[in-house]
Each structure stands twice: as structure tokens, then as C-alpha cells.
N, C-alpha and C positions, 0 to 999 in steps of 0.2 A: 504494500500500500504506500503510495507516494505521500510525502509530507507536504502539507499546504504551506506556502510561503506568503507572508503578508507583505504587500508592496505599498509603500506610502505614496499617496497621490502627490505629484509635484505641485508646489505653490508657484504659480506663474507671476512674474513681476515684469511690468513694462514701464518705461520712463518716457512720458509724453506720447506714448502710443500703446495700443492694446496688443498683446501677443495674440497669435492666431487663435489660441484656445479660449480667449476672452471676448472675441468678437460677438456682439449681440448679447452681452451679459446683462443681467440685472445688477445695477451698481448701487451700493451704499455710498453716499457722498458725504465727505466731511474731513476735518483735519485729524480726527481720531488720536489726539494727543493723550497717551496713557491707555487707550482702548478700555475705557471704564464701562460700568454697567449700562450707562445710557447709550454709549457707542454700540455696545453689544446688542442692545434692543433694536437699533437701526440695522445692524448686520443680520440679526435673526429674521427681521422682516424681509430683507433682500433675499435671504436663503429660502424663505417660505414662498415668496413670489417666484423665484427662479425655479423651484421644484415644480410648481404648478404649471409653468410654461415649458419645462424641459430645457432650460437654459443654464449656463454657468452663472455663478454669483461672485461678484468681485467688489473690492473697495476701490473707490476713486478718491484719491487724496492729493495733498499738495506739499511741495517742499521748495523753499523754506516755508515756515508758517507765515501766513499773510501778515500777521502782526510784525514779524521780523522784517518783512519787506517794507512795510509802510513806516515803521519806526526802528530803523537799523541801529540807532544809538541807545535804544531803551532795552536793557537786558530782559530776556524772556526766559523764565524758569520752565524748561520743557520737561514734561513728565517722562517722555521716551524719545530717544534720538531716532534717527532714520532707520537703523538696523533693528533696534528694539521694537519699534512700532510694527515693522514688517513681521518680526517673529511673533508678536502678539496677535497680529491679524491672521497669520498662518495657522495659529492654534485654534482659531474660531471655526475652522472647517471651510472657510472661503476657498474658492478655486484660485484666487490670485488677487493682485492689486495693480492698479495703474497709478503711478506717481507723476503728477503734472508739475512742471517747473513753474513756480509762482514768480513771474517776472513782470516787467513793465507791459509787455504785450498782453499777458493774461489779465493784469490789473485793469487794462483799458478796454477789455472785451465787454460789451454790453451783455446784460442778462439774456436778451433775445438771441444774440449771436452765440453765447455760450450754449444755449439750448440747441439752436439750429445747426451751427457749424461744428460744435465739438461733440455734444452728447449724441446728436443724430447723425451729422455728417461724418465725423471722424470715427466715433465708436459704434454707431448703429445700435444704441442700447435697446434692450428689450424691456426695461423698466428701471425705476429709480426709487430709492428709499432715502428719506432725509429726516432730520430732527425737526421739531416744531419751530425752532428758532433759526433754522439755516437760511442765510442770505448769501447771494452770490452776484457776480457781475460787477461792472463798473459802478462805483459809489454804492455798492451793496444794493443795487436796484432790483435784484431778483428776490422774490419771496417764495415760501412754500405754496401759497395760493397760485402765484403766477406759474410755477413749474407744473403744478397739477393741471391747470387749465390748458397749458401748451401741450402737455402730455396727452390729454384727451384729444386734442386737435391733431397731433402728429402721430398718434397710434402707439403710445407706450404708457403703461400704468405708473402712477406715482403714489407711494404710500408715505404718509406723514406720521411719524412716531411722536406721541404726546410727551410732555414733560415727565421725567421719572424722578421719584423721590425715594429715599431710603430712610425709613422711620422719621419722616418729616423733614429730612435734610435734602436739599437739591443735589442731584448727582450731576456734577459738572467738573471740568478740568480745573476751573478757578477754585471751587470748594476743596478739591484735593490738594492743590498748591497751598491753600491757606492752612489746611490741616498739617501738612508736612512742615510748613514754616514754624509751627508750634510744637513740632516733635510728635504729633499725634499720629503715629504710623499705623496704629490699629484702626483708627477712624478712617484714615486714607485707604487702608486695605478693604474696609467695608464698602466704601464707595467705588473702589476699583473692581472689586470682586476677587482680588488676590493681593498679596503683599506688593508694595512698590519696590522696584529694583533699579539698580544701575549696572552698567557694564563698562569694562575698560581693560586696558592692558596693564599688568602689574609692573610697577616701576620701582627703581631703587630709591630708598629714602636715606635718612641719616643713620640708620641701623641702631637707633636708641632702644627700640623694642627688643631687639636681640640681646643687647647688653643687659636689659632688665629682666630677661628670661621670658619675654613675650614677643617673639619674632612676628612681624606683621607683613601682610600683602597689601601694598599701597596703590591706590588709584587716585589720579588727578581728575576730578570731576569738572564739568563745564563751570566756568566762573559764575554763570548766572544761576547755578543750582541754589535753590532757596531753602533747602533742608536745614532745620535748626541744628546748630552745633551742639554736640553732646555725645553720649555713649549709648550704643544700641545693641540689642541682641539681634544677630543676623544669621541668615543661612546662605551659604555660598555655593554657587553652581560652577563646577569645573568639568566642562563637558556634560556628561550625564550623571556625574557624581555629585552628591550633596553633602556638604560639610558644615556643621554648626560652628558658630564663633561669636566673638564680641568685637565691636568696631567703635572707633573714635572718629568722628568727623568734626574737624575744626582746625584751629590755628596753633595748638600746642602751647598754651599760655605758660606752662611750666618751663618751657625751653625757649623757642625762638619767636613765638607769636607770628609765624609766617603765613604764607598763602594757605588757604584751606586744603586739607588732604584727608582722604578716607584711608584709615589704617585699620586693617582687620587681622585679628589674631584668631587663627583657625584651631579649634580643639582637636586633639588627637590626630594631628596631621603632620606628616613629614615628607617634604618634597620641595622641589625648586619650581616656583611659579613665575619667575621673572620672564617678562616678554609674552606670557600667556594671557589670553582674554578670559576673564571670569565674570560671573554675575553675582551681585551682592543684593540679597533681598532683606529689607528691614522689617523685623518681626515685632520688636517691642522697644519702647523707650526706657532707658535705665536712669540716666541723670544728665545734668548739664556739665559743661566743661568747668573744671576747677583747678586751682593751684594748691600745692601742699607745702608743708614746712620743710620737708626734705624728701629725698628719693625713696627712703624706706617707707615713709607714709604713702607715697604714690604706689609703690609695689603692693603694699597691703590692700590699698583700694582696688588695684587691678585684680587681685585675687578675689576680692569680694564681688567685683563687677562680673568676673567670669562665672562665679557661682550663681549669681542672680540670672545671668544670661542663660545658663544651662537650664535653670528652673523654668524660665519663660519659654524656651524652645521645646522643652519636654511637654509643655501643655499644648503645643501646636506642632506635633511631629510631622505633619504633611504640608505645612504652610510653605508654599513656593509658587511663583507665577507659572502658568502653563504656557510654554513657549514652543513654537513650531520651527521647522527647518526651512531656511530660505536659500 
């Protein structure tokens, strides 16, 4: 008897155009920063419509974020960078994503032309799903009502997903950023549907952690990262492996008070991670940054932090974002 082999469906990605496998797709349209519960409701609606029509389902999104294009000098705390966003989208079961470059040409495209020239002319969409507050086109002239009306005239269905709340809290990227800015990573996870995470290449640091008996894997995050400085219980993804740990994000006031750095001590781990990309998911807040009277007091606090982190992580043994391959 032959053994059945499971083959993962490839996640198709197109930049400014649709791969052949996404032509005629039902598209979920949005920025999808963080791919939170609200975004997933829009995606689920696209998948349901696509299944009824026998068409693929895809995300249609934009890079850079429009706010970064219009206000390039104003830092924007992104919940997920380009690769992370695609990995999160791939995990939803979508067939793929089309990433449009948000530039001067797209910014000056009227809502009518966006519908006629891009959605219909370029992509030949079979349908679209959007959030209740989605606006598009030059000067944000396009509304959900306009898209639905034009869809009826041009032959594609438009589903508008209503506002989503979680226990009375609005589910939005802004609300998640606000929670992270206060260190409320559990609240952020409730709105996201999974722990918030960052990815990056492990870089060399000052090796102080190693000298203290707590060697760390260090990541330099985007300078616009608005996460509150402090100590967190974290879970680290190294490929398919998951390792618990405790992390400090901040300026190291005990030492150099320098540029923010994420320093993660991995429990029960022995290996060289320099140059490797890892994912760090924030599971629980432990405390804020502090200074201590001497190094011995700092080491004692690090031991206590590690113990508290282990306890927090033991209460949430499966907490980690679901990520797809791209």
C-alpha cells in the first residue's frame, strides 16, 4: 500500500500584477497590517465568495503603507513588515497575494479608474471583499458604497464586512499599536488572534549577557517600533523549532542607554544563531526597564525574570502566531 504524501499548496505572490493562478480571483482588499481578527473576517468573506464561484481567493494589498507614502517623515509603527505580512496571509489559506506598489501614480489614480482599469482591466477580479471603512483612490474618493455599486454594474460581487469588536474593544491596527505601546501584549494578542511577533537576523551585541551568564540573541528592530521598553516572556521560532525565553527591549539604562535593541535569552538552548533569521513572539509583560545598584543585583533580577517568564509561558504552551511559507 503506497503512503499518501501531503503536498502544501503554493502561496502565489505577485508584485503589481497577478500571477496566472490568481487571474479572476476574488480579492480581499486592504493594507492588512498585522493581519488581525478584523482583517481575517474580510479574508474569510473573500474565501467564502471564491468557493461559491469556483475561483481563487487572494489578498490585494499595498507597499509601502499609504501613510508612509503621504507622510514619509512621520514614523509609522508597522505591526508586520512585508515578509511577515505575507507569511501571515499565507497561513489564512488564501491562494496568494498581489502586492501593489503605492507610489505617486497609484496615489493619483481616481477611484473610478482604480475600479475600471486595475480591478477589472488588469486583474479581471471575480469579486471583492472590503472592510466597512475602506476608502480608496485619489483623495480617498472611493467608498464601500461606490465599489459595491460599480461592482453590480460591471459584473462582480462586493461584500462589505461590518465593524468587528472584541469584548467591546474595536479590532483595528491602531488599537493594537496602542496596546503594544503600553506593554499590553496579551491584549494585543486578543485583538490579533495570536501573539504579536517580530522577525530579524541575529546580530552581534556587546556580549554583556554572556558575561553575566545570560547569552542573548539580539535583533535590531525598525526604529519606528512602538513597543514599550521592558522585559517580556517570549517564544522564539527558529525554523520550525520553538524555544521559550525572556527578552529585554530597550536602551540598557544600566550600561550605555543606547539605541533600542531586542535581547533574548533562550532557555535550555545551545547553538550559534548569528546571521540566522528568527521570530520572537511576545507572550507576557514582566516589568519595565530598571537600573540596579550593582551587577549582582541585576543578575539576581535576571534570575527572577527568567523564573517568572517560565511560569507565564507554561500557562500558554501553544501560544505562537500561525505562519505560512512564502
